[in-house]
py3Dmol code that shows the C-alpha trace and the ligand (Angstrom):
import py3Dmol

protein = """\
ATOM      1  CA  MET A   1       6.268  10.657  31.013  1.00  0.00           C
ATOM      2  CA  ALA A   2       4.705  12.616  28.141  1.00  0.00           C
ATOM      3  CA  LYS A   3       6.895  12.841  25.041  1.00  0.00           C
ATOM      4  CA  THR A   4       7.365  16.475  24.146  1.00  0.00           C
ATOM      5  CA  GLU A   5       8.704  18.016  20.951  1.00  0.00           C
ATOM      6  CA  ARG A   6       9.236  21.516  19.622  1.00  0.00           C
ATOM      7  CA  LEU A   7       6.110  22.884  17.965  1.00  0.00           C
ATOM      8  CA  ASP A   8       7.904  23.822  14.716  1.00  0.00           C
ATOM      9  CA  LYS A   9       9.417  20.338  14.471  1.00  0.00           C
ATOM     10  CA  VAL A  10       6.074  18.606  14.974  1.00  0.00           C
ATOM     11  CA  LEU A  11       4.413  20.748  12.319  1.00  0.00           C
ATOM     12  CA  SER A  12       7.138  20.340   9.701  1.00  0.00           C
ATOM     13  CA  ASN A  13       7.340  16.577  10.358  1.00  0.00           C
ATOM     14  CA  MET A  14       3.603  16.441   9.731  1.00  0.00           C
ATOM     15  CA  GLY A  15       4.020  18.015   6.300  1.00  0.00           C
ATOM     16  CA  TYR A  16       2.804  21.539   7.059  1.00  0.00           C
ATOM     17  CA  GLY A  17       5.840  23.013   5.292  1.00  0.00           C
ATOM     18  CA  SER A  18       9.570  23.412   5.859  1.00  0.00           C
ATOM     19  CA  ARG A  19      10.856  24.480   9.273  1.00  0.00           C
ATOM     20  CA  LYS A  20      11.115  28.012   7.829  1.00  0.00           C
ATOM     21  CA  ASP A  21       7.491  27.949   6.580  1.00  0.00           C
ATOM     22  CA  VAL A  22       6.056  26.722   9.846  1.00  0.00           C
ATOM     23  CA  LYS A  23       8.119  29.200  11.903  1.00  0.00           C
ATOM     24  CA  LYS A  24       6.507  31.941   9.819  1.00  0.00           C
ATOM     25  CA  SER A  25       3.010  30.544  10.423  1.00  0.00           C
ATOM     26  CA  ILE A  26       3.721  30.351  14.155  1.00  0.00           C
ATOM     27  CA  LYS A  27       5.072  33.917  14.219  1.00  0.00           C
ATOM     28  CA  ASN A  28       2.006  35.117  12.314  1.00  0.00           C
ATOM     29  CA  GLY A  29      -0.316  33.700  14.968  1.00  0.00           C
ATOM     30  CA  LEU A  30      -1.768  30.939  12.811  1.00  0.00           C
ATOM     31  CA  VAL A  31      -1.081  28.175  15.314  1.00  0.00           C
ATOM     32  CA  LYS A  32      -3.095  27.385  18.409  1.00  0.00           C
ATOM     33  CA  VAL A  33      -2.222  24.855  21.111  1.00  0.00           C
ATOM     34  CA  ASN A  34      -5.053  23.829  23.422  1.00  0.00           C
ATOM     35  CA  GLY A  35      -7.050  26.874  22.359  1.00  0.00           C
ATOM     36  CA  ASN A  36      -4.284  29.468  22.816  1.00  0.00           C
ATOM     37  CA  ILE A  37      -2.286  31.136  20.070  1.00  0.00           C
ATOM     38  CA  VAL A  38       1.388  30.224  20.493  1.00  0.00           C
ATOM     39  CA  LYS A  39       3.999  32.445  18.831  1.00  0.00           C
ATOM     40  CA  ASN A  40       7.090  30.728  20.195  1.00  0.00           C
ATOM     41  CA  ASN A  41       8.291  28.059  17.767  1.00  0.00           C
ATOM     42  CA  GLU A  42      10.317  26.322  20.475  1.00  0.00           C
ATOM     43  CA  PHE A  43       7.162  25.804  22.549  1.00  0.00           C
ATOM     44  CA  LYS A  44       7.097  22.170  23.697  1.00  0.00           C
ATOM     45  CA  VAL A  45       4.021  20.126  22.843  1.00  0.00           C
ATOM     46  CA  ASN A  46       2.947  16.546  23.318  1.00  0.00           C
ATOM     47  CA  PRO A  47       1.734  15.886  19.779  1.00  0.00           C
ATOM     48  CA  TYR A  48      -0.309  12.847  20.849  1.00  0.00           C
ATOM     49  CA  GLU A  49      -2.270  14.720  23.488  1.00  0.00           C
ATOM     50  CA  ASP A  50      -2.220  18.445  22.814  1.00  0.00           C
ATOM     51  CA  ASP A  51      -4.860  19.941  20.564  1.00  0.00           C
ATOM     52  CA  ILE A  52      -2.839  21.649  17.825  1.00  0.00           C
ATOM     53  CA  ILE A  53      -4.534  23.728  15.142  1.00  0.00           C
ATOM     54  CA  ILE A  54      -2.794  25.372  12.196  1.00  0.00           C
ATOM     55  CA  GLY A  55      -4.601  27.734   9.865  1.00  0.00           C
ATOM     56  CA  GLY A  56      -7.907  26.424  11.232  1.00  0.00           C
ATOM     57  CA  SER A  57      -7.174  22.732  10.623  1.00  0.00           C
ATOM     58  CA  LYS A  58      -6.550  20.239  13.381  1.00  0.00           C
ATOM     59  CA  VAL A  59      -3.232  18.401  13.341  1.00  0.00           C
ATOM     60  CA  ASN A  60      -3.884  14.687  13.409  1.00  0.00           C
ATOM     61  CA  TYR A  61      -0.573  13.442  14.772  1.00  0.00           C
ATOM     62  CA  ARG A  62       0.474   9.824  14.293  1.00  0.00           C
ATOM     63  CA  GLU A  63       3.686   7.971  13.741  1.00  0.00           C
ATOM     64  CA  PHE A  64       2.511   5.633  10.991  1.00  0.00           C
ATOM     65  CA  ILE A  65       0.248   6.001   8.009  1.00  0.00           C
ATOM     66  CA  TYR A  66      -1.464   3.196   6.122  1.00  0.00           C
ATOM     67  CA  LEU A  67      -2.832   3.901   2.664  1.00  0.00           C
ATOM     68  CA  MET A  68      -4.697   1.606   0.312  1.00  0.00           C
ATOM     69  CA  MET A  69      -4.192   2.465  -3.351  1.00  0.00           C
ATOM     70  CA  ASN A  70      -5.883   1.032  -6.384  1.00  0.00           C
ATOM     71  CA  LYS A  71      -2.656   1.018  -8.364  1.00  0.00           C
ATOM     72  CA  PRO A  72      -3.163   2.052 -11.969  1.00  0.00           C
ATOM     73  CA  GLN A  73      -1.288   0.516 -14.889  1.00  0.00           C
ATOM     74  CA  GLY A  74       1.811   2.379 -16.107  1.00  0.00           C
ATOM     75  CA  LEU A  75       3.328   3.267 -12.719  1.00  0.00           C
ATOM     76  CA  VAL A  76       6.090   1.424 -10.910  1.00  0.00           C
ATOM     77  CA  SER A  77       5.792   0.301  -7.279  1.00  0.00           C
ATOM     78  CA  SER A  78       8.895   1.958  -5.907  1.00  0.00           C
ATOM     79  CA  THR A  79       9.686   5.155  -4.051  1.00  0.00           C
ATOM     80  CA  ASP A  80      11.629   6.736  -6.896  1.00  0.00           C
ATOM     81  CA  ASP A  81      12.554   5.825 -10.434  1.00  0.00           C
ATOM     82  CA  PRO A  82      14.656   7.889 -12.828  1.00  0.00           C
ATOM     83  CA  LEU A  83      12.466   7.091 -15.837  1.00  0.00           C
ATOM     84  CA  THR A  84       8.923   6.223 -14.810  1.00  0.00           C
ATOM     85  CA  GLU A  85       6.306   7.799 -12.595  1.00  0.00           C
ATOM     86  CA  THR A  86       5.951   5.907  -9.310  1.00  0.00           C
ATOM     87  CA  VAL A  87       2.951   5.210  -7.095  1.00  0.00           C
ATOM     88  CA  ILE A  88       4.479   7.578  -4.512  1.00  0.00           C
ATOM     89  CA  ASP A  89       4.264  10.425  -7.053  1.00  0.00           C
ATOM     90  CA  LEU A  90       0.462  10.193  -6.771  1.00  0.00           C
ATOM     91  CA  LEU A  91       0.447  10.990  -3.058  1.00  0.00           C
ATOM     92  CA  ASP A  92      -0.467  14.289  -1.506  1.00  0.00           C
ATOM     93  CA  ASN A  93       2.350  16.240   0.224  1.00  0.00           C
ATOM     94  CA  ARG A  94       0.801  15.735   3.638  1.00  0.00           C
ATOM     95  CA  TYR A  95       1.442  11.989   3.234  1.00  0.00           C
ATOM     96  CA  LEU A  96       4.933  12.371   1.743  1.00  0.00           C
ATOM     97  CA  ALA A  97       6.124  13.879   5.018  1.00  0.00           C
ATOM     98  CA  PHE A  98       5.779  10.379   6.550  1.00  0.00           C
ATOM     99  CA  LYS A  99       8.204   8.918   3.970  1.00  0.00           C
ATOM    100  CA  PRO A 100       5.879   6.106   2.901  1.00  0.00           C
ATOM    101  CA  PHE A 101       6.875   3.196   0.685  1.00  0.00           C
ATOM    102  CA  PRO A 102       4.929   0.502  -1.172  1.00  0.00           C
ATOM    103  CA  VAL A 103       4.599  -2.705   0.835  1.00  0.00           C
ATOM    104  CA  GLY A 104       5.580  -5.238  -1.824  1.00  0.00           C
ATOM    105  CA  ARG A 105       5.490  -4.753  -5.550  1.00  0.00           C
ATOM    106  CA  LEU A 106       3.012  -4.971  -8.349  1.00  0.00           C
ATOM    107  CA  ASP A 107       4.298  -4.995 -11.942  1.00  0.00           C
ATOM    108  CA  LYS A 108       4.025  -1.817 -13.979  1.00  0.00           C
ATOM    109  CA  ASP A 109       1.075  -3.267 -15.934  1.00  0.00           C
ATOM    110  CA  THR A 110      -0.699  -4.720 -12.854  1.00  0.00           C
ATOM    111  CA  GLU A 111      -3.592  -2.920 -11.185  1.00  0.00           C
ATOM    112  CA  GLY A 112      -5.184  -3.214  -7.806  1.00  0.00           C
ATOM    113  CA  LEU A 113      -4.546  -3.317  -4.103  1.00  0.00           C
ATOM    114  CA  LEU A 114      -1.271  -1.782  -3.039  1.00  0.00           C
ATOM    115  CA  LEU A 115      -0.574  -0.982   0.582  1.00  0.00           C
ATOM    116  CA  ILE A 116       1.595   2.092   1.104  1.00  0.00           C
ATOM    117  CA  SER A 117       2.938   2.757   4.585  1.00  0.00           C
ATOM    118  CA  ASN A 118       5.925   3.834   6.661  1.00  0.00           C
ATOM    119  CA  ASP A 119       5.462   0.989   9.162  1.00  0.00           C
ATOM    120  CA  GLY A 120       8.547  -1.098   8.464  1.00  0.00           C
ATOM    121  CA  LYS A 121       7.691  -3.760  11.032  1.00  0.00           C
ATOM    122  CA  LEU A 122       4.241  -4.461   9.599  1.00  0.00           C
ATOM    123  CA  ALA A 123       5.664  -4.418   6.064  1.00  0.00           C
ATOM    124  CA  HIS A 124       8.287  -6.958   7.059  1.00  0.00           C
ATOM    125  CA  GLU A 125       5.674  -9.237   8.603  1.00  0.00           C
ATOM    126  CA  LEU A 126       3.338  -9.029   5.620  1.00  0.00           C
ATOM    127  CA  LEU A 127       6.116  -9.776   3.159  1.00  0.00           C
ATOM    128  CA  SER A 128       7.884 -12.463   5.157  1.00  0.00           C
ATOM    129  CA  PRO A 129       7.852 -15.750   3.195  1.00  0.00           C
ATOM    130  CA  LYS A 130       7.473 -17.573   6.534  1.00  0.00           C
ATOM    131  CA  LYS A 131       4.124 -15.888   7.137  1.00  0.00           C
ATOM    132  CA  GLY A 132       2.782 -16.804   3.698  1.00  0.00           C
ATOM    133  CA  VAL A 133       0.172 -14.032   3.622  1.00  0.00           C
ATOM    134  CA  ASN A 134      -2.414 -14.776   0.904  1.00  0.00           C
ATOM    135  CA  LYS A 135      -2.559 -12.472  -2.108  1.00  0.00           C
ATOM    136  CA  LYS A 136      -5.631 -12.849  -4.301  1.00  0.00           C
ATOM    137  CA  TYR A 137      -5.601 -11.756  -7.949  1.00  0.00           C
ATOM    138  CA  TYR A 138      -8.272 -11.379 -10.591  1.00  0.00           C
ATOM    139  CA  VAL A 139      -6.674 -12.667 -13.782  1.00  0.00           C
ATOM    140  CA  GLU A 140      -7.675 -12.592 -17.454  1.00  0.00           C
ATOM    141  CA  VAL A 141      -5.835 -15.173 -19.467  1.00  0.00           C
ATOM    142  CA  ASP A 142      -5.317 -15.870 -23.144  1.00  0.00           C
ATOM    143  CA  GLY A 143      -6.057 -19.600 -22.923  1.00  0.00           C
ATOM    144  CA  THR A 144      -8.706 -22.008 -21.733  1.00  0.00           C
ATOM    145  CA  VAL A 145      -8.457 -22.565 -17.990  1.00  0.00           C
ATOM    146  CA  GLU A 146     -10.196 -25.807 -17.050  1.00  0.00           C
ATOM    147  CA  ASN A 147     -11.050 -27.722 -13.904  1.00  0.00           C
ATOM    148  CA  GLU A 148      -7.956 -29.926 -14.217  1.00  0.00           C
ATOM    149  CA  HIS A 149      -5.852 -26.779 -13.728  1.00  0.00           C
ATOM    150  CA  ILE A 150      -7.304 -26.312 -10.236  1.00  0.00           C
ATOM    151  CA  PHE A 151      -5.491 -29.470  -9.191  1.00  0.00           C
ATOM    152  CA  MET A 152      -2.264 -28.434 -10.965  1.00  0.00           C
ATOM    153  CA  PHE A 153      -2.153 -25.023  -9.258  1.00  0.00           C
ATOM    154  CA  ASN A 154      -2.858 -26.730  -5.946  1.00  0.00           C
ATOM    155  CA  GLU A 155       0.008 -29.172  -6.489  1.00  0.00           C
ATOM    156  CA  GLY A 156       2.439 -26.364  -7.371  1.00  0.00           C
ATOM    157  CA  LEU A 157       3.804 -25.458 -10.787  1.00  0.00           C
ATOM    158  CA  VAL A 158       7.403 -25.477 -11.981  1.00  0.00           C
ATOM    159  CA  LEU A 159       8.410 -22.012 -13.223  1.00  0.00           C
ATOM    160  CA  ASN A 160      10.955 -21.167 -15.919  1.00  0.00           C
ATOM    161  CA  ASP A 161      13.753 -20.997 -13.320  1.00  0.00           C
ATOM    162  CA  ASN A 162      12.809 -24.490 -12.060  1.00  0.00           C
ATOM    163  CA  TYR A 163      11.273 -23.099  -8.866  1.00  0.00           C
ATOM    164  CA  LYS A 164       8.268 -25.158  -7.753  1.00  0.00           C
ATOM    165  CA  THR A 165       5.537 -22.931  -6.374  1.00  0.00           C
ATOM    166  CA  LEU A 166       3.658 -23.550  -3.149  1.00  0.00           C
ATOM    167  CA  PRO A 167      -0.002 -24.633  -3.424  1.00  0.00           C
ATOM    168  CA  ALA A 168      -2.155 -21.933  -5.005  1.00  0.00           C
ATOM    169  CA  LYS A 169      -5.924 -21.701  -5.135  1.00  0.00           C
ATOM    170  CA  LEU A 170      -7.508 -21.321  -8.581  1.00  0.00           C
ATOM    171  CA  GLU A 171     -11.169 -20.303  -8.896  1.00  0.00           C
ATOM    172  CA  ILE A 172     -12.585 -20.293 -12.418  1.00  0.00           C
ATOM    173  CA  ILE A 173     -15.030 -17.497 -13.219  1.00  0.00           C
ATOM    174  CA  GLU A 174     -15.245 -18.030 -16.960  1.00  0.00           C
ATOM    175  CA  SER A 175     -13.592 -20.721 -19.077  1.00  0.00           C
ATOM    176  CA  ASN A 176     -13.312 -19.934 -22.776  1.00  0.00           C
ATOM    177  CA  VAL A 177     -10.666 -19.172 -25.422  1.00  0.00           C
ATOM    178  CA  PHE A 178      -9.965 -16.281 -23.081  1.00  0.00           C
ATOM    179  CA  SER A 179     -10.618 -17.119 -19.418  1.00  0.00           C
ATOM    180  CA  LYS A 180     -11.289 -15.204 -16.216  1.00  0.00           C
ATOM    181  CA  VAL A 181     -10.141 -16.570 -12.875  1.00  0.00           C
ATOM    182  CA  TYR A 182      -9.153 -15.703  -9.331  1.00  0.00           C
ATOM    183  CA  LEU A 183      -5.784 -16.973  -8.186  1.00  0.00           C
ATOM    184  CA  THR A 184      -4.633 -16.866  -4.554  1.00  0.00           C
ATOM    185  CA  ILE A 185      -0.936 -17.319  -3.852  1.00  0.00           C
ATOM    186  CA  GLN A 186       1.057 -17.209  -0.624  1.00  0.00           C
ATOM    187  CA  GLU A 187       4.320 -16.162  -2.214  1.00  0.00           C
ATOM    188  CA  GLY A 188       5.570 -13.138  -4.085  1.00  0.00           C
ATOM    189  CA  LYS A 189       8.180 -14.333  -6.560  1.00  0.00           C
ATOM    190  CA  TYR A 190       9.080 -12.079  -9.476  1.00  0.00           C
ATOM    191  CA  HIS A 191       6.200 -12.034 -12.034  1.00  0.00           C
ATOM    192  CA  GLN A 192       4.818 -15.033 -10.203  1.00  0.00           C
ATOM    193  CA  VAL A 193       1.243 -15.105 -11.486  1.00  0.00           C
ATOM    194  CA  LYS A 194       2.333 -14.448 -15.071  1.00  0.00           C
ATOM    195  CA  ARG A 195       4.989 -17.150 -14.876  1.00  0.00           C
ATOM    196  CA  MET A 196       2.582 -19.673 -13.346  1.00  0.00           C
ATOM    197  CA  PHE A 197       0.288 -19.327 -16.350  1.00  0.00           C
ATOM    198  CA  GLU A 198       3.274 -19.279 -18.728  1.00  0.00           C
ATOM    199  CA  SER A 199       4.281 -22.678 -17.348  1.00  0.00           C
ATOM    200  CA  LEU A 200       0.936 -23.886 -18.731  1.00  0.00           C
ATOM    201  CA  SER A 201       1.521 -22.087 -22.068  1.00  0.00           C
ATOM    202  CA  MET A 202      -1.060 -19.407 -21.287  1.00  0.00           C
ATOM    203  CA  LYS A 203      -0.564 -15.658 -21.242  1.00  0.00           C
ATOM    204  CA  VAL A 204      -1.894 -13.265 -18.612  1.00  0.00           C
ATOM    205  CA  ILE A 205      -3.482 -10.298 -20.387  1.00  0.00           C
ATOM    206  CA  TYR A 206      -4.880  -8.448 -17.360  1.00  0.00           C
ATOM    207  CA  LEU A 207      -3.907  -8.707 -13.707  1.00  0.00           C
ATOM    208  CA  LYS A 208      -5.417  -7.016 -10.694  1.00  0.00           C
ATOM    209  CA  ARG A 209      -4.769  -7.712  -7.006  1.00  0.00           C
ATOM    210  CA  VAL A 210      -8.013  -7.778  -5.049  1.00  0.00           C
ATOM    211  CA  SER A 211      -6.854  -8.683  -1.546  1.00  0.00           C
ATOM    212  CA  MET A 212      -3.833  -9.069   0.693  1.00  0.00           C
ATOM    213  CA  GLY A 213      -4.340 -11.101   3.836  1.00  0.00           C
ATOM    214  CA  GLN A 214      -7.696 -10.016   5.194  1.00  0.00           C
ATOM    215  CA  LEU A 215      -7.517  -6.593   3.568  1.00  0.00           C
ATOM    216  CA  LEU A 216      -9.840  -6.228   0.561  1.00  0.00           C
ATOM    217  CA  LEU A 217      -9.464  -3.644  -2.183  1.00  0.00           C
ATOM    218  CA  ASP A 218     -12.123  -0.951  -1.754  1.00  0.00           C
ATOM    219  CA  ASP A 219     -13.974  -1.206  -5.066  1.00  0.00           C
ATOM    220  CA  THR A 220     -15.059   2.440  -4.897  1.00  0.00           C
ATOM    221  CA  LEU A 221     -11.430   3.439  -5.561  1.00  0.00           C
ATOM    222  CA  SER A 222     -10.741   4.026  -9.261  1.00  0.00           C
ATOM    223  CA  PRO A 223      -7.251   3.226 -10.542  1.00  0.00           C
ATOM    224  CA  GLY A 224      -4.908   5.901  -9.180  1.00  0.00           C
ATOM    225  CA  GLU A 225      -7.111   6.695  -6.171  1.00  0.00           C
ATOM    226  CA  TYR A 226      -6.143   5.936  -2.606  1.00  0.00           C
ATOM    227  CA  ARG A 227      -7.381   6.410   0.929  1.00  0.00           C
ATOM    228  CA  GLU A 228      -6.238   5.837   4.488  1.00  0.00           C
ATOM    229  CA  LEU A 229      -7.077   2.482   6.037  1.00  0.00           C
ATOM    230  CA  THR A 230      -9.634   2.495   8.813  1.00  0.00           C
ATOM    231  CA  GLU A 231      -8.495   1.359  12.265  1.00  0.00           C
ATOM    232  CA  GLU A 232     -10.387  -1.914  11.722  1.00  0.00           C
ATOM    233  CA  GLU A 233      -8.534  -2.501   8.454  1.00  0.00           C
ATOM    234  CA  VAL A 234      -5.159  -1.937  10.134  1.00  0.00           C
ATOM    235  CA  LEU A 235      -6.132  -4.523  12.754  1.00  0.00           C
ATOM    236  CA  LEU A 236      -7.218  -6.945  10.015  1.00  0.00           C
ATOM    237  CA  LEU A 237      -3.848  -6.531   8.325  1.00  0.00           C
ATOM    238  CA  ARG A 238      -1.995  -7.212  11.564  1.00  0.00           C
ATOM    239  CA  ASP A 239      -4.018 -10.406  11.968  1.00  0.00           C
ATOM    240  CA  SER A 240      -3.342 -11.548   8.394  1.00  0.00           C
TER     241      SER A 240
END
"""
ligand_1 = """\
8
URA
N 2.333 -11.657 -10.166
C 2.721 -11.062 -11.301
O 3.039 -11.716 -12.277
N 2.707 -9.724 -11.339
C 2.315 -8.937 -10.305
O 2.307 -7.716 -10.421
C 1.918 -9.590 -9.129
C 1.934 -10.943 -9.069
"""
view = py3Dmol.view(width=600, height=400)
view.addModel(protein, "pdb")
view.setStyle({"model": 0}, {"cartoon": {"style": "trace"}})
view.addModel(ligand_1, "xyz")
view.setStyle({"model": 1}, {"stick": {}})
view.zoomTo()
view.show()
């Protein structure tokens, strides 16, 4: 059976304003359902099937949203923070209505791929240690990363709390006094990448996540920009 909801509820849940605001829009004849103006805010609609238009724009109803952000430095990856701006503060109101949250954390000074969604089940699966979803980082390091380190990362490193990391894949891009590498890890321990290099007496000076599972950061997004995932990207994430 079709799932029906009150028109005013659907519109306010979708971020078109408070219940009061949307009731006003409905009363003023700004809302059409299947081509007809509807002035009754209790009118029942099936938001998945009915064609709902408000103020000329089509309501794209869905339960979940999936956003890819290129997280900028200086923001924290949480939903609210008393002191610092959060990644959620960057989002447009029409997304806030879905109550999205960051899926996993990047440090305040880390850039790159951050998934923001309200799909708790997918978030749980992506973050589950059992699943070991790969996270790939571009890392700039104060220190000379050499071929012998590839083996050490692959063997696992002992961090400052005595935790031994799972095998990680190191790819050297440039080896010098300062080095550039890619590092792929399956875990997400606190400050993990920084602490892995610290265990080798090297300091991470720039960190950017470039992929999570099969989802790659869209390199046309500047830090602070975000976009919705395509359907294909959502499927890729589910398969990760
Ligand atoms: N590892 C870190 O040290 N910091 C991050 O933000 C992510 C992984």
